C-alpha positions in Angstrom: 21.7 11.1 61.7 25.0 12.4 60.2 28.0 13.2 62.3 31.1 14.8 60.7 30.1 13.5 57.3 29.4 9.9 58.4 26.3 8.2 59.6 26.1 8.0 63.4 25.6 4.5 64.6 23.6 4.6 67.9 24.5 1.1 68.8 28.2 1.8 68.3 27.9 4.9 70.3 26.4 3.0 73.2 29.3 0.5 73.0 31.6 3.4 73.8 29.4 4.5 76.7 29.3 1.0 78.2 33.1 0.6 77.7 33.7 3.8 79.6 31.3 2.9 82.4 33.2 -0.4 82.9 36.5 1.5 83.2 35.0 3.9 85.7 33.5 1.0 87.7 37.0 -0.6 87.8 38.6 2.6 89.1 35.9 3.3 91.7 36.2 -0.3 93.0 39.9 0.1 93.5 39.6 3.5 95.3 36.7 2.5 97.5 37.4 -1.1 98.4 41.1 -2.0 97.7 43.4 1.0 98.1 42.1 1.9 101.6 43.4 -1.5 102.8 46.8 -1.0 101.0 46.2 -4.0 98.8 47.8 -4.5 95.4 46.5 -6.1 92.2 48.6 -8.4 90.0 48.1 -6.4 86.8 49.6 -3.3 85.2 47.6 -1.3 87.8 49.8 -3.1 90.4 52.9 -1.9 88.5 51.6 1.7 88.8 51.0 1.2 92.5 54.6 -0.1 92.8 56.0 3.0 91.1 53.9 5.3 93.4 55.0 3.4 96.5 58.7 3.6 95.5 58.5 7.3 94.7 56.6 8.1 98.0 59.2 6.1 100.0 62.2 7.8 98.3 60.8 11.3 98.4 59.1 10.8 101.8 55.7 12.0 100.4 52.2 10.6 100.4 51.0 11.3 96.9 48.1 9.4 95.4 49.0 9.3 91.7 48.3 5.7 90.7 45.8 6.9 88.0 48.5 9.2 86.4 51.2 6.4 86.4 48.7 4.0 85.0 47.9 6.4 82.1 51.6 6.9 81.4 52.3 3.1 81.4 49.4 2.6 78.9 50.7 5.1 76.4 53.2 2.8 74.7 50.6 0.0 74.9 48.2 2.3 73.0 50.7 2.5 70.2 50.8 -1.3 70.0 47.0 -1.3 70.0 46.9 1.1 67.0 49.5 -1.1 65.1 48.1 -4.5 65.9 44.4 -4.3 66.5 41.4 -2.8 64.8 40.8 1.0 65.0 37.4 0.7 66.7 39.1 -1.2 69.6 41.9 1.5 69.7 39.5 4.4 70.0 37.4 2.7 72.7 40.6 1.9 74.6 41.8 5.5 74.4 38.5 6.8 75.7 38.3 4.1 78.4 41.8 4.6 79.7 41.4 8.3 79.9 38.1 8.0 81.8 39.5 5.3 84.0 42.6 7.3 84.9 40.5 10.5 85.6 38.2 8.5 87.8 41.1 7.1 89.8 42.5 10.7 90.2 39.2 12.4 91.0 37.3 9.8 93.1 38.8 10.1 96.6 40.4 7.1 98.2 38.5 6.2 101.3 40.5 7.2 104.4 39.4 4.0 106.2 38.1 0.7 104.8 34.3 0.7 104.4 34.1 -2.7 106.1 36.4 -3.9 108.8 36.5 -7.5 107.5 39.4 -7.6 104.9 38.3 -10.9 103.3 34.8 -9.4 102.6 36.4 -6.3 101.1 38.6 -8.5 98.9 35.6 -10.4 97.5 33.5 -7.2 97.0 36.4 -5.4 95.4 37.1 -8.3 93.2 33.5 -8.6 92.1 33.3 -4.8 91.5 36.6 -4.4 89.6 36.3 -7.7 87.7 32.8 -6.9 86.5 33.9 -3.4 85.4 37.0 -4.7 83.5 35.0 -7.6 81.9 32.1 -5.2 81.0 34.6 -3.0 79.1 36.1 -6.0 77.2 32.6 -7.3 76.4 31.7 -4.1 74.6 34.9 -4.1 72.5 37.2 -1.8 74.6 39.9 -2.2 77.1 41.4 -0.5 80.1 44.8 -1.2 78.6 47.5 -3.3 80.1 48.2 -7.0 80.0 45.9 -8.0 77.1 47.6 -5.7 74.7 51.1 -6.5 75.9 50.4 -10.2 75.9 49.1 -10.1 72.3 52.2 -8.2 71.1 54.7 -10.6 72.8 52.8 -13.7 71.7 53.2 -12.4 68.1 56.9 -11.7 68.5 57.9 -14.8 70.5 56.4 -18.2 70.1 56.8 -19.2 73.8 54.8 -16.2 75.0 51.1 -16.1 75.6 48.7 -13.6 77.3 48.4 -16.0 80.3 52.2 -16.2 80.7 52.6 -12.4 80.5 49.8 -11.9 83.1 51.5 -14.5 85.4 54.9 -12.7 85.1 53.5 -9.3 85.9 51.5 -10.7 88.8 54.6 -12.4 90.1 56.6 -9.1 90.0 53.9 -7.2 91.9 53.5 -9.9 94.5 57.2 -10.3 95.1 57.4 -6.5 95.7 54.5 -6.8 98.1 56.1 -9.7 99.9 59.4 -7.9 100.6 57.8 -4.5 101.4 54.7 -5.2 103.4 53.3 -7.5 106.1 52.3 -11.0 105.0 48.6 -10.2 105.5 48.8 -7.6 102.7 50.3 -10.2 100.4 47.7 -12.8 101.2 44.7 -10.5 100.7 46.2 -9.0 97.6 46.5 -12.5 96.1 42.9 -13.3 97.1 41.6 -10.1 95.5 43.6 -10.7 92.3 42.1 -14.2 92.0 38.5 -13.1 92.6 39.0 -10.3 90.1 40.4 -12.6 87.4 37.7 -15.2 87.9 34.9 -12.6 87.6 36.5 -10.9 84.6 36.7 -14.3 82.8 33.0 -15.0 83.4 31.9 -11.5 82.3 34.2 -11.4 79.2 32.3 -13.2 76.4 35.5 -13.9 74.4 36.7 -16.3 77.1 33.6 -18.5 76.6 33.8 -21.1 73.7 30.5 -21.9 71.9 29.7 -24.9 69.7 27.4 -23.9 66.8 25.5 -26.2 64.5 23.8 -24.3 61.6 21.4 -25.8 59.1 20.7 -23.7 56.0 20.0 -23.8 52.3 21.7 -20.5 51.5 25.0 -21.1 49.7 26.4 -17.8 51.0 26.3 -18.8 54.7 29.5 -20.9 55.0 31.7 -18.2 53.3 30.0 -15.5 55.4 30.8 -17.3 58.6 34.4 -17.9 57.6 35.0 -14.3 56.6 33.0 -12.7 59.4 34.6 -14.4 62.4 37.8 -15.7 60.9 37.1 -19.2 62.1 37.3 -22.5 60.2 34.0 -24.3 59.5 33.1 -27.9 58.7 30.2 -28.5 56.3 28.3 -31.5 54.9 25.2 -32.0 52.9 22.1 -33.4 54.5 18.5 -34.3 53.5 15.4 -33.5 55.5 13.6 -36.7 56.3 10.1 -35.1 56.0 10.7 -32.4 53.3 13.3 -34.4 51.4 15.0 -31.0 50.7 18.8 -30.7 50.5 20.4 -28.7 53.3 23.9 -27.7 54.4 24.9 -28.5 57.9 27.7 -26.3 59.2 29.7 -26.8 62.4 31.9 -24.1 63.9 33.5 -23.4 67.2 33.6 -19.6 68.1 33.7 -17.5 71.2 30.5 -16.2 72.6 31.0 -12.6 71.5 31.4 -13.9 67.9 28.4 -16.1 68.2 26.1 -13.4 69.3 27.1 -11.2 66.4 27.0 -14.1 64.0 23.5 -15.2 65.1 22.1 -11.7 64.4 23.7 -11.6 61.0 22.8 -15.1 59.9 19.1 -14.5 60.7 19.2 -11.4 58.4 21.1 -13.4 55.7 18.8 -16.4 55.9 15.5 -16.0 57.8 14.9 -19.8 57.6 18.2 -20.7 59.2 18.2 -23.2 62.0 20.8 -23.0 64.8 21.8 -25.1 67.8 24.5 -23.9 70.2 26.1 -25.0 73.4 28.6 -23.5 75.8 29.3 -26.8 77.6 32.2 -27.9 75.4 35.9 -28.8 75.7 38.1 -28.2 72.8 41.1 -30.4 72.1 43.4 -29.1 69.3 44.0 -25.7 67.9 41.6 -23.0 68.8 43.2 -19.6 68.6 42.0 -17.2 71.2 41.0 -13.9 69.5 41.0 -11.3 72.2 39.7 -8.5 70.1 37.2 -9.6 67.5 
């Protein structure tokens, strides 16, 4: 099928759909479970909440415009995305941020919490929002925010990392909550942010490191791995005890997202390839985290 002069890739189209669904799920989780309790999240969404709260206090209004402020905050980050990261990620992020902001604006915030127990709502909200955000990242998109800012600052300044940026933004949000709201709001906001972060890390494949051992006789495989995922590989020659045939044994450490794509491509390149992989590893040394493969 041809679309605007280029072949339409159904699988790529579904990646956009899944990315958008994750963004909408994140927004709905906030509006249904978190915002009714007046809780804050330690991300750029929390900064948008802060801006809304300050404006409402100064103007003595009760406007619900977190989605709009989140969209505005993401605009300069989208520019960084276009400059620093691949175009596919940029387009998915634009679509996801737009859908996410619209969902936050159109889905009504529940007037009263759906469940009276705040701790239960924190856990459910964290599961819902963390799964949505992680699902978007898994399919090559983003709801914007700290990942983009963290990548940019880590490239500009050696002492910065994505984790440090996330910690700084979270600290700003929680300090504001601590001085502006009762201590219960602060405690439950921290619990929700922790649950959200843990779930996101488990859903997002690129936070999972995979040890891959590949046996092949195809000379193109080592170069293909190196070029495809941008990771270093270690290779040595081996001999099959039974067949006495010469084989190449290749070892590589990649993230899970890269491995799943690599596995499919290697089987096409060498139908006789033999692969062993494990996620139960600990890496000591340099392993650059590639947020957007």
